[in-house]
N, C-alpha and C positions, 0 to 999 in steps of 0.2 A: 504492497501500498504505499500510497506517496505519504500520507500524515495519516492523526489519527479520525477514528470517524466521529461525526459531531451529529448528535441527535439533542440531549436537552442537556441545557448547561444553567448550572444555577453557581452563581456568586458573586462576592462582594465585585465592585468593578471602582476603577481610578477615574477620576474626572479631570476634564482637559478643556475644560469651556473656555477656548478660542477659538476662532471662527477662520474660514481661510487657510489653516494648516494647509501646508504645501509640502512637494516628497524633499524637496531638501531639507527642510528642516526637520522633516521625519529621520533621515537619515543623509547629511551632507557627502556632496560631490568627492570630497577628498577621500572617502572611504568605498568608493565603489570599486575598488581594483576587484576584489575576488571575487568568482566565479562560482563558487561554494556557496548555500544558503547558510554555513553555518558562521555563527560571530558576531552578525551584527548586530545582535541585539546587545551587545555591550556598546555600540554606537546609538542608537537609537537616540534620535533629540539629544544629541551629542553637545551641540552649542549651547542649547539651552539646561542640560544637565549638570554643565560640566563648565569651571572659569578656566581661562586660559592654561595655568597651572595645575589642571587636570584634577583640582579639588570640586566635589560635588557643591553645586548652589543650592542651599539649603531651602531656597524658596519655591524651587521646583517640583512639580508633585510625585516626581518617581521617586525624588530621594527624602519624601516625607513617611515615614514608616506608620501611619493611620492611616493608609492607604493601600489595598493589594488586590490581588484576584485575577481574575483572568478577559476580564471584559474592561476595555477602553470607553471611555465615552468623552467624544468631542465634541468641538463647534459645529457648525453647520460649514459646509463646503471643505469638509476632509479628503486632502489626499490631492488637491489640486496641484498645477505646475506640472513638471515635466514626465513623464510615461517609464521613470526605473524601478522598475519590478523588486530593487534593493527594498522602498520601502517598505514593502508587505511582509518580505523574508526577514526585516531587521524588528518588526511589529511581530510577527511569530516567533523568532530566536529568542524574543525577551521573556515569551511566556505568555502575550496577548492569545486568544482564539476566536474574540468578535470583537469587532468596534461598531461603537452606536453614535448614530449623527441623523440631522436633519438631511443632510443631502451628501451624495459622495462624487468626487468624480469621477466618471466611468472607466478610466483606465485604470485608475487604482482600484475601483472595486470590481475589477474583472481579475486584476494581477491578485488580490485577496481571495477571490473563490478559488484559485487555480493550485491554491497551497494552501488552504483549508483552513483561512482565516472568512468567519462568517461579518459582511458587513451588512447591518441592519439600522434600514433607515427607517427615520421613525416622523410624527408630526410635530414642529417645534414646542407646542404645549407637549406633547409628552415628555420631549426632549428635557424642557425645564421642570416638569417637576422629576423628571430622573436626578437631576441635578441636585434639586432642592432637598431630597430624600436623600443624598449622600453626604450634603452638605450637616442635616439634622443628624446625623448618623453613619459614620466612614465603613460600618460593617452591616448599613444595606445592603439586601441582595436583592439581584434581577435574575429572574429565569429565562432563557432564552430556547423556545423549542422550535426545532427547526422541523420536527413532521409536522406540525400547528400553523407555523410557521407566526407566532406568539410570540411578544417579550412582556413580564410583568414585574412589576414592585412586588416582591412577596410580603412583604410586611401589611400594605395595604390592600392587593389583588387587584390592582388595576393594569389595566394591559391592551395591548393594542397589538392590532396585526401588521405583518410585513410582508413584502412582496419579493418573490425571488424564481428566478430562469429557474423551469423544472430540470432541466438538463445539468444546471448546477446544484440544485440540492439532491437529484438521485447522486452523484457525485460526493459530494458533501456527507451524507448519510453513510456511505459506502468507502468512504477513506480515499476515494477512486482520483487519478489526476485524467488528463485527456488519454494518456495512453493505458492506465489503469483501464479505461472504462473499454477503450478496444480490445485490450487481451480478456476482458471476463466477458468476451462477442464470439472470442477466439472459433466456440465451437458452431454458433450462429454462421459466420461467415463464412468456415470449411463446410456449411450442409448449401450454403445460398452457392459457393462456387460451383459443386456437382450439379445441383441445376441447370447452371451455363450450356447453351450452345455455340461452339466460335464458329 
Protein backbone atom coordinates (compact mmCIF):
# COMPACT_ATOMS: atom_id res chain seq x y z
CA UNK A 1 0.00 0.00 0.00
CA UNK A 2 1.11 3.52 -0.68
CA UNK A 3 -0.01 4.79 2.72
CA UNK A 4 -2.24 3.96 5.68
CA UNK A 5 -5.90 3.30 5.01
CA UNK A 6 -8.18 6.19 5.97
CA UNK A 7 -11.67 5.44 7.26
CA UNK A 8 -12.53 7.26 10.50
CA UNK A 9 -10.08 9.62 12.20
CA UNK A 10 -10.83 10.88 15.69
CA UNK A 11 -8.19 13.27 16.94
CA UNK A 12 -7.36 16.57 18.55
CA UNK A 13 -6.31 19.27 16.11
CA UNK A 14 -3.66 21.92 15.58
CA UNK A 15 -5.14 25.34 14.72
CA UNK A 16 -3.49 27.56 12.11
CA UNK A 17 -6.01 30.38 11.55
CA UNK A 18 -4.02 32.06 8.79
CA UNK A 19 -5.51 32.70 5.34
CA UNK A 20 -3.71 32.18 2.03
CA UNK A 21 -1.07 29.79 3.38
CA UNK A 22 0.99 29.00 0.29
CA UNK A 23 3.22 26.06 -0.52
CA UNK A 24 6.41 28.07 -0.04
CA UNK A 25 5.36 28.76 3.54
CA UNK A 26 4.48 25.10 4.02
CA UNK A 27 7.88 23.93 2.73
CA UNK A 28 10.38 26.59 1.57
CA UNK A 29 11.94 26.08 -1.85
CA UNK A 30 15.45 25.52 -0.45
CA UNK A 31 14.30 22.17 0.98
CA UNK A 32 13.06 20.69 -2.30
CA UNK A 33 16.25 18.92 -3.32
CA UNK A 34 15.26 15.46 -2.09
CA UNK A 35 13.10 13.19 -4.23
CA UNK A 36 11.95 10.77 -1.53
CA UNK A 37 9.01 11.64 0.68
CA UNK A 38 10.83 11.13 3.98
CA UNK A 39 12.31 13.91 6.10
CA UNK A 40 10.22 16.83 4.90
CA UNK A 41 8.27 17.04 8.16
CA UNK A 42 11.34 18.45 9.90
CA UNK A 43 11.04 21.54 7.72
CA UNK A 44 7.26 21.93 7.69
CA UNK A 45 6.56 25.65 8.09
CA UNK A 46 10.31 26.03 8.63
CA UNK A 47 10.49 29.82 8.50
CA UNK A 48 7.50 30.17 10.80
CA UNK A 49 8.73 27.52 13.24
CA UNK A 50 12.37 28.54 13.62
CA UNK A 51 14.55 31.62 13.99
CA UNK A 52 17.62 32.14 11.84
CA UNK A 53 19.75 30.37 14.46
CA UNK A 54 17.43 27.30 14.34
CA UNK A 55 15.89 27.98 17.75
CA UNK A 56 12.12 27.38 17.86
CA UNK A 57 9.82 30.39 17.74
CA UNK A 58 7.78 30.08 20.92
CA UNK A 59 4.73 31.83 19.47
CA UNK A 60 4.24 29.43 16.53
CA UNK A 61 1.52 26.84 17.03
CA UNK A 62 3.63 23.77 16.15
CA UNK A 63 5.99 24.74 18.97
CA UNK A 64 3.17 25.02 21.49
CA UNK A 65 2.90 21.76 23.46
CA UNK A 66 -0.77 22.30 24.30
CA UNK A 67 -1.70 21.56 20.68
CA UNK A 68 -1.29 18.16 19.07
CA UNK A 69 -3.09 15.65 16.90
CA UNK A 70 -3.33 14.32 13.36
CA UNK A 71 -5.59 17.08 12.07
CA UNK A 72 -4.35 20.49 10.90
CA UNK A 73 -7.00 23.21 10.74
CA UNK A 74 -6.01 26.00 8.38
CA UNK A 75 -7.52 29.27 7.22
CA UNK A 76 -9.21 30.00 3.89
CA UNK A 77 -7.29 29.26 0.67
CA UNK A 78 -4.86 26.72 2.10
CA UNK A 79 -2.11 25.42 -0.20
CA UNK A 80 -2.06 28.22 -2.76
CA UNK A 81 1.03 29.14 -4.76
CA UNK A 82 3.34 26.78 -6.64
CA UNK A 83 2.35 23.21 -7.39
CA UNK A 84 5.12 21.52 -5.38
CA UNK A 85 3.97 18.14 -4.13
CA UNK A 86 6.60 18.42 -1.40
CA UNK A 87 4.13 20.58 0.55
CA UNK A 88 1.81 17.60 0.93
CA UNK A 89 4.80 15.35 1.67
CA UNK A 90 5.89 17.66 4.52
CA UNK A 91 2.43 17.68 6.09
CA UNK A 92 2.17 13.88 5.87
CA UNK A 93 5.72 13.32 7.13
CA UNK A 94 5.08 15.56 10.14
CA UNK A 95 2.20 13.30 11.13
CA UNK A 96 -0.95 15.01 9.91
CA UNK A 97 -3.49 12.84 8.10
CA UNK A 98 -6.18 15.45 7.54
CA UNK A 99 -6.23 19.18 6.75
CA UNK A 100 -9.42 21.18 7.28
CA UNK A 101 -10.06 24.51 5.56
CA UNK A 102 -12.89 26.49 3.99
CA UNK A 103 -11.06 26.40 0.64
CA UNK A 104 -8.09 24.54 -0.86
CA UNK A 105 -5.99 25.29 -3.91
CA UNK A 106 -6.83 22.59 -6.46
CA UNK A 107 -3.29 21.33 -7.07
CA UNK A 108 -2.52 21.10 -3.35
CA UNK A 109 -5.79 19.23 -2.83
CA UNK A 110 -4.89 16.73 -5.54
CA UNK A 111 -1.35 16.26 -4.24
CA UNK A 112 -2.71 15.60 -0.75
CA UNK A 113 -5.21 13.01 -1.90
CA UNK A 114 -2.48 11.24 -3.88
CA UNK A 115 -0.41 10.52 -0.76
CA UNK A 116 -3.04 9.87 1.90
CA UNK A 117 -3.87 13.28 3.36
CA UNK A 118 -7.59 13.99 3.42
CA UNK A 119 -8.41 17.63 2.62
CA UNK A 120 -11.78 18.40 4.23
CA UNK A 121 -13.42 21.54 2.92
CA UNK A 122 -16.05 23.01 5.22
CA UNK A 123 -18.12 26.17 5.23
CA UNK A 124 -16.53 29.33 6.69
CA UNK A 125 -19.09 29.19 9.48
CA UNK A 126 -18.20 25.64 10.47
CA UNK A 127 -14.50 26.43 10.25
CA UNK A 128 -15.05 29.27 12.73
CA UNK A 129 -16.81 26.86 15.09
CA UNK A 130 -13.84 24.51 14.91
CA UNK A 131 -11.36 27.27 15.70
CA UNK A 132 -13.54 28.46 18.59
CA UNK A 133 -13.82 24.93 19.98
CA UNK A 134 -10.03 24.43 19.91
CA UNK A 135 -9.41 27.85 21.45
CA UNK A 136 -11.81 27.01 24.29
CA UNK A 137 -10.30 23.54 24.77
CA UNK A 138 -7.05 22.45 23.08
CA UNK A 139 -8.11 18.86 23.77
CA UNK A 140 -11.30 19.24 21.75
CA UNK A 141 -11.63 16.34 19.33
CA UNK A 142 -12.82 16.18 15.75
CA UNK A 143 -14.11 13.06 14.08
CA UNK A 144 -13.58 12.79 10.34
CA UNK A 145 -15.64 9.98 8.82
CA UNK A 146 -14.56 9.36 5.24
CA UNK A 147 -17.11 6.63 4.38
CA UNK A 148 -19.94 8.94 5.52
CA UNK A 149 -18.13 12.11 4.36
CA UNK A 150 -18.77 13.97 7.60
CA UNK A 151 -16.73 15.97 10.08
CA UNK A 152 -18.00 16.31 13.64
CA UNK A 153 -17.14 18.36 16.70
CA UNK A 154 -17.19 15.49 19.18
CA UNK A 155 -18.09 17.54 22.26
CA UNK A 156 -21.21 19.12 20.76
CA UNK A 157 -22.13 16.71 17.98
CA UNK A 158 -22.21 19.55 15.46
CA UNK A 159 -21.53 18.09 12.05
CA UNK A 160 -21.03 19.05 8.45
CA UNK A 161 -20.70 17.02 5.26
CA UNK A 162 -17.82 17.37 2.83
CA UNK A 163 -17.35 16.43 -0.81
CA UNK A 164 -14.70 14.14 -2.28
CA UNK A 165 -14.13 12.57 -5.69
CA UNK A 166 -15.40 8.98 -5.65
CA UNK A 167 -12.20 7.53 -7.11
CA UNK A 168 -10.01 9.33 -4.56
CA UNK A 169 -12.35 8.25 -1.75
CA UNK A 170 -12.03 4.61 -2.82
CA UNK A 171 -8.26 4.88 -2.94
CA UNK A 172 -7.96 6.54 0.48
CA UNK A 173 -10.21 3.99 2.16
CA UNK A 174 -8.03 1.22 0.70
CA UNK A 175 -4.68 2.98 1.12
CA UNK A 176 -4.07 3.00 -2.63
CA UNK A 177 -2.17 5.35 -4.84
CA UNK A 178 -2.88 5.29 -8.58
CA UNK A 179 -0.48 2.39 -9.20
CA UNK A 180 -1.93 0.35 -6.33
CA UNK A 181 -5.39 0.90 -7.81
CA UNK A 182 -4.31 -0.54 -11.15
CA UNK A 183 -2.53 -3.47 -9.49
CA UNK A 184 -5.70 -4.28 -7.55
CA UNK A 185 -7.50 -4.54 -10.90
CA UNK A 186 -4.86 -6.80 -12.43
CA UNK A 187 -7.18 -9.80 -12.63
CA UNK A 188 -9.94 -7.79 -14.29
CA UNK A 189 -7.47 -6.26 -16.74
CA UNK A 190 -6.11 -9.68 -17.69
CA UNK A 191 -9.62 -11.09 -18.11
CA UNK A 192 -10.58 -8.14 -20.31
CA UNK A 193 -7.45 -8.70 -22.41
CA UNK A 194 -8.43 -12.33 -23.12
CA UNK A 195 -11.75 -11.21 -24.64
CA UNK A 196 -10.17 -8.80 -27.13
CA UNK A 197 -9.91 -9.75 -30.78
CA UNK A 198 -7.02 -8.22 -32.67
